[in-house]
C-alpha positions as CSV (number, residue, x, y, z in Angstrom):
1,M,-42.6,-55.4,28.7
2,Q,-40.7,-55.1,25.3
3,A,-41.3,-52.1,23.7
4,H,-42.4,-51.8,20.3
5,V,-41.0,-49.3,17.8
6,S,-42.4,-49.1,14.3
7,R,-40.1,-48.1,11.1
8,R,-42.2,-44.8,11.0
9,S,-41.3,-44.1,14.5
10,L,-37.4,-44.8,13.8
11,A,-37.8,-42.7,10.4
12,V,-39.1,-39.6,12.8
13,L,-36.4,-40.1,15.7
14,A,-33.8,-40.1,12.8
15,A,-34.8,-37.0,11.1
16,G,-35.0,-35.5,14.4
17,A,-31.3,-36.5,15.2
18,A,-30.5,-35.3,11.8
19,G,-31.8,-31.9,12.2
20,L,-30.1,-31.3,15.7
21,L,-26.8,-32.4,14.3
22,A,-27.2,-30.3,11.3
23,A,-27.9,-27.3,13.6
24,A,-24.8,-27.9,15.7
25,C,-22.3,-28.4,13.4
26,G,-20.6,-27.0,10.2
27,P,-21.7,-24.2,8.0
28,S,-25.7,-23.4,8.7
29,A,-28.3,-24.2,6.2
30,F,-28.5,-20.7,5.5
31,L,-25.3,-20.9,3.8
32,T,-25.4,-24.7,2.5
33,A,-28.3,-23.9,1.1
34,E,-26.5,-21.2,-1.6
35,T,-24.2,-20.9,-4.0
36,P,-21.2,-19.0,-2.9
37,D,-22.2,-15.8,-4.6
38,Q,-25.8,-16.1,-3.6
39,A,-24.7,-16.1,0.0
40,V,-22.0,-12.7,-0.6
41,A,-24.9,-10.9,-2.3
42,A,-27.3,-11.7,0.5
43,A,-25.0,-10.7,3.0
44,L,-24.0,-7.5,1.1
45,Q,-27.7,-6.7,0.6
46,A,-28.1,-6.9,4.5
47,V,-25.0,-4.7,5.4
48,Q,-26.6,-1.8,3.7
49,T,-29.3,-1.4,5.8
50,T,-28.8,-3.4,9.0
51,P,-27.8,-1.5,12.4
52,L,-24.0,-2.0,13.0
53,Q,-20.8,-0.8,13.7
54,A,-17.6,-1.6,11.7
55,S,-14.1,-0.4,11.8
56,F,-11.8,-0.2,8.7
57,T,-8.2,0.4,8.0
58,G,-7.0,1.0,4.4
59,R,-3.6,1.6,3.0
60,L,-2.6,2.9,-0.6
61,T,0.7,3.4,-2.1
62,L,1.8,5.0,-5.1
63,G,4.9,4.9,-7.3
64,T,5.1,7.9,-9.4
65,A,8.8,8.6,-9.8
66,S,9.4,7.4,-13.3
67,L,6.4,9.5,-14.9
68,S,6.9,12.6,-16.7
69,G,5.0,14.8,-19.5
70,L,1.4,14.7,-17.4
71,P,-0.7,17.6,-17.8
72,A,-0.6,20.1,-14.8
73,S,-3.9,18.8,-13.5
74,I,-2.8,15.3,-13.2
75,Q,0.8,16.5,-11.8
76,T,-1.5,18.8,-9.1
77,A,-3.8,15.9,-8.0
78,L,-0.8,13.2,-7.6
79,G,1.0,16.0,-5.8
80,Q,-1.9,16.5,-3.1
81,V,-1.6,12.6,-2.8
82,G,1.9,12.2,-2.6
83,S,3.3,8.3,-2.3
84,G,0.0,7.6,-0.3
85,G,-0.8,6.8,3.1
86,A,-3.3,4.7,5.6
87,A,-6.4,5.6,7.0
88,T,-8.5,4.4,9.7
89,G,-12.0,4.9,10.6
90,Q,-15.2,3.7,12.4
91,L,-18.9,3.6,11.2
92,K,-22.2,3.5,13.0
93,Q,-25.0,2.7,11.0
94,E,-28.9,2.9,12.5
95,S,-30.4,2.6,9.3
96,S,-30.3,3.1,5.3
97,T,-30.7,6.5,6.1
98,R,-29.0,7.5,9.3
99,R,-25.2,6.5,9.2
100,Q,-21.8,8.1,11.0
101,L,-18.5,7.7,9.4
102,T,-15.2,9.4,11.3
103,A,-12.1,8.4,9.2
104,S,-8.4,9.5,10.3
105,A,-5.5,9.7,8.4
106,G,-2.0,11.4,9.3
107,S,-2.9,14.4,11.7
108,S,-6.7,14.8,10.3
109,T,-9.9,13.5,11.1
110,L,-13.2,13.9,8.9
111,S,-16.5,12.7,10.4
112,L,-19.4,12.3,7.8
113,V,-23.1,12.2,8.6
114,E,-26.0,11.1,6.9
115,Y,-29.2,11.5,8.8
116,D,-32.7,11.4,7.0
117,G,-31.6,12.9,3.5
118,H,-29.4,15.6,4.9
119,G,-25.4,15.5,5.1
120,Y,-23.3,17.1,7.6
121,V,-19.4,17.5,7.8
122,R,-17.1,18.0,10.4
123,Q,-13.1,18.3,10.4
124,D,-10.6,17.9,13.1
125,G,-13.4,18.2,16.0
126,G,-14.8,21.6,14.8
127,G,-18.2,22.4,14.4
128,Y,-20.6,20.6,11.9
129,A,-21.5,22.1,8.5
130,E,-24.4,20.7,6.7
131,V,-24.2,20.0,3.0
132,S,-26.6,22.0,0.8
133,G,-29.3,20.5,-0.5
134,T,-30.9,16.8,0.2
135,L,-28.9,13.6,-0.7
136,P,-29.9,11.0,-3.3
137,S,-32.4,9.0,-2.1
138,G,-32.1,4.9,-2.0
139,A,-30.9,2.4,-0.1
140,G,-27.4,1.5,-1.6
141,I,-27.0,-0.9,-4.5
142,T,-29.9,-2.5,-6.1
143,S,-30.3,-6.4,-5.3
144,T,-30.0,-7.0,-8.9
145,D,-27.0,-5.2,-9.5
146,L,-25.1,-6.5,-6.5
147,A,-25.9,-10.2,-7.9
148,T,-24.6,-9.1,-11.3
149,A,-21.4,-7.7,-9.8
150,V,-20.9,-10.5,-7.4
151,A,-21.6,-13.2,-9.9
152,A,-19.2,-11.5,-12.6
153,L,-16.3,-11.5,-10.1
154,S,-17.2,-15.1,-9.4
155,F,-16.6,-16.0,-5.4
156,Q,-15.5,-19.4,-4.0
157,D,-16.0,-21.1,-0.8
158,Q,-12.5,-21.5,0.9
159,G,-13.7,-23.1,3.9
160,P,-14.7,-22.6,7.8
161,A,-12.7,-19.8,9.9
162,T,-13.3,-18.5,13.4
163,V,-13.1,-14.5,13.1
164,S,-13.1,-12.9,16.7
165,G,-14.9,-15.9,17.9
166,V,-17.5,-16.0,15.5
167,S,-17.9,-18.9,13.6
168,T,-17.6,-18.1,10.0
169,E,-17.5,-19.7,6.1
170,R,-14.6,-17.7,4.2
171,Y,-15.7,-16.8,0.4
172,S,-13.2,-15.4,-1.9
173,A,-12.8,-14.1,-5.6
174,S,-9.6,-13.1,-7.6
175,I,-9.7,-9.3,-9.2
176,T,-8.0,-9.4,-12.4
177,V,-8.1,-6.6,-15.4
178,P,-10.7,-9.3,-17.5
179,S,-12.7,-9.5,-14.3
180,L,-13.2,-5.8,-14.1
181,E,-13.7,-5.7,-17.6
182,K,-16.4,-8.5,-17.5
183,L,-17.7,-6.4,-14.3
184,A,-18.1,-3.3,-16.1
185,Q,-19.7,-5.0,-19.2
186,A,-22.1,-7.0,-17.1
187,L,-23.5,-4.1,-15.2
188,G,-24.3,-1.7,-18.3
189,G,-25.4,1.3,-17.9
190,R,-27.7,0.1,-14.7
191,T,-25.1,1.6,-12.5
192,T,-23.7,5.3,-12.9
193,G,-20.2,5.4,-14.4
194,S,-20.3,1.6,-15.9
195,T,-21.2,2.8,-19.5
196,Q,-18.2,4.7,-19.8
197,L,-15.8,2.2,-17.7
198,A,-16.5,-0.7,-19.6
199,P,-14.6,1.0,-22.9
200,V,-11.9,2.6,-20.9
201,L,-10.8,-0.6,-19.2
202,A,-10.8,-2.2,-22.7
203,M,-8.5,0.4,-24.4
204,L,-6.3,0.4,-21.3
205,A,-6.0,-3.5,-20.6
206,P,-3.0,-3.9,-22.8
207,Y,-0.9,-1.4,-20.9
208,V,-1.9,-2.8,-17.1
209,T,-0.6,-5.6,-15.6
210,G,-1.6,-6.6,-11.8
211,S,-4.0,-8.6,-9.5
212,G,-6.1,-8.3,-6.4
213,S,-8.4,-10.5,-4.4
214,V,-11.4,-9.7,-1.9
215,D,-11.9,-11.7,0.5
216,L,-15.5,-11.9,2.9
217,W,-16.2,-14.0,6.0
218,L,-19.7,-14.8,6.6
219,S,-21.3,-16.1,10.1
220,T,-22.3,-19.5,9.9
221,G,-25.0,-18.5,12.2
222,D,-27.3,-16.2,10.1
223,G,-25.1,-15.7,6.6
224,S,-24.2,-11.9,7.7
225,L,-20.8,-10.1,7.0
226,V,-18.2,-10.6,9.6
227,R,-15.0,-9.2,7.8
228,G,-13.8,-8.0,4.6
229,T,-10.5,-7.4,2.9
230,L,-9.4,-6.6,-0.4
231,S,-6.1,-6.2,-1.6
232,G,-4.4,-5.6,-5.0
233,S,-1.4,-3.7,-7.0
234,L,-1.2,-2.9,-10.4
235,S,1.2,-1.2,-12.8
236,V,-0.1,1.3,-16.0
237,D,2.3,1.7,-18.6
238,V,1.4,5.4,-19.3
239,G,4.3,5.7,-21.8
240,A,2.8,2.8,-23.9
241,A,-1.0,4.0,-23.5
242,A,-0.2,7.4,-24.2
243,S,1.2,6.6,-27.5
244,A,-1.1,3.8,-28.4
245,L,-3.9,6.5,-28.0
246,A,-2.5,9.7,-29.2
247,G,-4.4,9.4,-32.2
248,L,-7.8,9.3,-30.0
249,L,-6.7,12.2,-27.7
250,A,-6.7,15.9,-28.7
251,P,-3.2,17.3,-28.2
252,S,-2.5,19.4,-24.9
253,S,-2.0,22.9,-25.2
254,G,1.5,23.5,-25.2
255,S,2.5,20.1,-24.9
256,A,5.6,19.3,-26.7
257,S,5.5,15.3,-25.7
258,L,3.3,12.8,-24.4
259,P,3.5,11.6,-21.0
260,A,5.9,8.7,-20.1
261,G,6.8,6.2,-17.4
262,T,5.0,4.0,-15.2
263,L,2.6,4.2,-12.5
264,G,2.5,1.8,-9.7
265,V,-0.9,1.5,-7.4
266,S,-1.1,-0.7,-4.3
267,L,-4.2,-1.0,-2.4
268,S,-5.4,-2.7,0.9
269,L,-8.8,-2.3,2.8
270,G,-10.2,-4.1,5.8
271,L,-13.3,-4.1,7.6
272,D,-14.5,-6.0,10.7
273,V,-18.2,-5.8,11.7
274,S,-19.7,-5.7,15.0
275,D,-23.0,-4.8,17.0
276,Y,-24.9,-6.6,13.7
277,G,-28.5,-5.9,14.3
278,G,-27.7,-4.5,17.5
279,S,-29.1,-1.3,19.1
280,V,-27.2,1.5,17.1
281,T,-28.2,5.2,17.7
282,V,-27.0,8.1,15.3
283,T,-27.6,11.8,16.5
284,K,-28.3,14.3,14.2
285,P,-25.7,16.8,14.1
286,V,-26.2,20.7,15.3
287,A,-24.7,22.6,12.1
288,T,-22.8,25.9,12.5
289,S,-22.4,26.3,8.5
290,T,-23.2,25.1,5.5
291,L,-21.6,23.7,2.8
292,P,-22.1,23.9,-1.2
293,A,-22.9,20.8,-2.2
294,D,-20.6,20.7,-5.6
295,G,-17.1,21.9,-3.9
296,G,-15.0,22.2,-0.9
297,W,-14.5,18.5,-0.1
298,S,-10.8,18.1,-2.1
299,G,-8.4,19.2,0.3
300,M,-10.6,18.6,3.5
301,M,-8.0,16.3,4.7
302,G,-5.2,18.7,4.5
303,M,-3.6,16.3,2.0
304,G,-0.3,18.0,0.9
305,S,3.1,16.5,-1.1
306,G,3.8,13.3,0.8
307,A,1.1,13.8,3.4
308,S,-0.5,10.4,4.4
309,I,-4.1,9.5,3.1
């Protein structure tokens, strides 16, 4: 007996086959249904509160040899940092209010714990000190500010890539002085410090050259963040900037000349996420001392001249 297949049945079968093919191949509908900026903003919003573990690396290099005539406070700060250095760390996040970050730089290790509004600090395996008072409440950057910041950088889809065995889609954005100005202006007064940052960037822009990039790899399965990197370098003509801004600044007490020279900065950061959405537990530390909320943080890593950070 010859089977009879109607046009409607064929349409249903075709739709089902197309659905299976879409599920099995290429970027998921979660990503392809969104613009790059929407996908990135959604991933960064979710990563603030989702249980996860992550490892990170960072390196900062400073070129200060040509600088002269700097105020004493700036000379002291640069002396502590030296020529920069490298750091590594691990992050455990149980929720938006329970996190543990352990960072190592040179011969020092610092552990920071946020637990239900309370902060704890431990250096080099010693006892934990509890930070006085409660930490600011909130779940990080709001979705509105995050979407605004991502749109100001304008991410582009760079295509598929496999990261640690995970199928991902890579999104990239270029970072330039104009894009940072645009970012500060877009955020306006909604984010702390952005009101002051925009005019400062506008004044310094003629004396700064450099560029950078941020790359994010998002899972094609659920759109979650799998890896992120940020790199960049810039050069600041301190002498030219000081001369141009001299009329706007009050002269330093006892200063015979304006600062001169060029400051060079190179930065690279990398983050790899694991156990996203898994079972992650952060344990509340037992504090043996108290740390003032407004002090004691600088120098906790034991940074001296030429030390790694």
